C-alpha positions, 0 to 999 in steps of 0.5 A, spaced: 318 645 412 318 653 412 318 658 418 313 664 418 317 670 420 314 677 422 318 683 424 316 689 428 322 694 429 322 702 428 328 702 424 327 701 417 334 699 416 333 693 421 327 691 417 331 691 410 337 688 413 332 682 416 329 682 409 335 681 405 337 675 410 331 671 409 331 672 401 337 668 401 334 662 404 327 658 402 326 655 409 324 662 412 318 666 409 317 674 411 310 675 412 311 682 413 315 687 417 312 693 421 314 699 425 309 698 431 305 692 434 298 695 432 299 694 425 302 687 426 296 685 430 291 687 425 295 683 420 295 677 425 287 676 424 289 674 417 295 670 417 299 665 422 306 667 424 311 662 427 316 667 430 316 674 432 322 679 431 321 684 436 326 690 436 327 694 443 325 701 439 318 700 438 314 706 441 319 707 446 316 701 450 321 697 454 322 690 452 319 687 458 312 691 456 313 689 449 314 681 451 309 681 456 304 684 451 306 680 445 305 673 449 299 676 452 295 677 445 298 670 442 301 666 447 304 660 442 308 666 439 315 665 439 318 671 440 326 673 439 328 680 441 333 685 438 336 690 442 342 695 442 344 691 448 342 686 454 344 685 461 344 678 465 339 681 469 334 683 463 336 676 460 333 672 466 327 677 466 325 676 459 326 669 459 321 668 465 316 672 461 317 667 455 322 670 450 325 665 446 331 669 443 336 674 444 340 678 439 344 684 439 343 690 433 351 690 432 352 683 431 353 680 424 346 677 424 347 674 417 352 669 420 346 666 424 340 669 423 337 663 419 339 657 424 336 662 430 329 662 427 329 655 426 331 654 433 326 658 436 321 655 432 323 648 435 322 651 442 330 652 443 332 658 447 337 662 442 343 666 445 347 670 440 355 670 441 355 677 443 349 675 448 353 669 451 359 673 451 355 678 456 353 673 460 360 670 461 363 676 462 358 678 468 359 672 471 366 670 470 367 668 478 361 664 479 363 657 482 363 651 476 359 645 477 361 638 476 358 635 470 359 628 467 363 628 460 356 626 457 353 632 460 358 636 457 357 633 450 350 634 450 351 641 452 356 643 447 351 639 442 345 644 444 350 650 443 349 648 435 341 649 436 340 642 434 334 637 436 334 632 441 333 627 436 339 629 432 344 629 438 341 622 439 344 620 432 351 624 433 351 620 440 349 614 438 344 613 443 336 614 445 332 620 445 330 618 452 337 618 454 338 625 451 332 628 455 335 624 461 341 628 460 338 634 459 334 633 466 340 632 469 343 638 466 337 642 469 338 640 476 346 641 476 345 648 473 339 650 478 335 652 472 327 650 471 327 648 464 331 646 458 331 653 455 335 656 461 340 651 461 344 655 455 343 661 459 346 659 465 352 655 462 354 661 458 354 665 465 358 660 468 363 659 462 361 652 461 360 652 453 366 654 448 364 661 446 362 661 438 367 665 434 363 670 429 365 670 422 
């Protein structure tokens, strides 16, 4: 199944770079790339989009305003944000607003972009390696929480952005058991939904940091 991707970023080099990455796979269709949101909304009247990649330099508007505006217009749209940098507080605010992905512009996007788009379409929150590092460094002294070995195993599989069904196969257990373990992770980490698990786990240093190629 293919994912329909749209890009809104004022920088032509970003739009061209994403187009080049997407051209290497047949599982993502780039339906269009625009400098601003308004032309994108005009297109949305004619075609469907699964994932919107939204840059932080659009109309000199804050990411919070852009995210709020996009999801108010299209509540089912999955929004991935591409910024020069993120702060932990901004990530938490944007997650509450409904953003599903976080990437930094100076990262090697080709290393993870395709998997990230598919993860977000599936409903997972995606945190890029540099974003995860920012979260971890900002909260390095935060107290750890006691997790069971199976909870830690589920957490590590979640960092690969695979589905609960795939995790269940790898752990030789039922999908309902994985959902129960994820529920216990939410309780242990004090978060409200599954999407916030990886953000909080990265802040607490509970998941191994990915190495960029």
